[in-house]
C-alpha positions in Angstrom: -7.4 8.2 6.5 -7.4 11.5 4.2 -4.0 12.3 6.0 -2.4 8.3 6.2 -1.1 6.9 2.7 -1.0 3.6 4.3 -4.6 3.6 5.1 -5.7 5.2 1.9 -3.8 2.1 0.0 -5.7 -0.7 2.1 -9.1 0.5 1.7 -8.3 1.0 -2.2 -7.2 -2.3 -2.8 -10.2 -4.1 -0.4 -12.6 -1.1 -2.9 -11.2 -2.9 -5.6 -11.0 -6.3 -4.1 -14.9 -6.2 -3.5 -16.2 -4.4 -6.5 -14.3 -7.1 -9.4 -15.7 -7.0 -11.8 -15.6 -11.4 -11.3 -16.7 -11.2 -8.1 -19.6 -9.1 -8.5 -20.9 -11.4 -12.3 -20.6 -14.4 -10.0 -22.7 -12.6 -7.3 -25.5 -11.3 -9.8 -25.7 -15.1 -10.6 -28.2 -15.4 -7.4 -28.4 -12.1 -6.6 -28.3 -9.0 -9.9 -29.7 -5.7 -8.0 -27.0 -6.6 -4.8 -24.5 -7.2 -7.1 -26.0 -3.6 -9.6 -25.8 -2.1 -5.6 -22.2 -3.1 -4.6 -20.7 -1.8 -8.1 -22.1 1.7 -7.9 -21.5 1.7 -4.1 -17.3 0.3 -4.9 -16.7 2.9 -8.1 -18.3 5.7 -5.8 -16.1 4.8 -3.7 -13.3 4.2 -5.4 -14.2 7.0 -7.0 -13.5 9.4 -3.5 -10.6 8.0 -2.1 -9.1 8.6 -5.7 -9.6 12.2 -4.9 -8.4 11.9 -1.0 -5.5 10.2 -2.3 -4.5 13.1 -4.7 -4.8 15.2 -1.6 -2.7 13.3 0.8 0.6 14.8 1.6 2.8 11.5 0.6 0.4 9.8 -1.9 1.3 11.9 -4.9 
């Protein structure tokens, strides 16, 4: 994925949607532990993908 700018873009958009604060807030009403876990998971995933996208050719 690191060498594919389109894949990075799609995955970043996917994580942004899945980690949307509104979605996580709605989940937190019924399952706060899962919402907190997802919040950490997607924040970390965004950091990793941001790092990869800065190193991948054609994504700057």
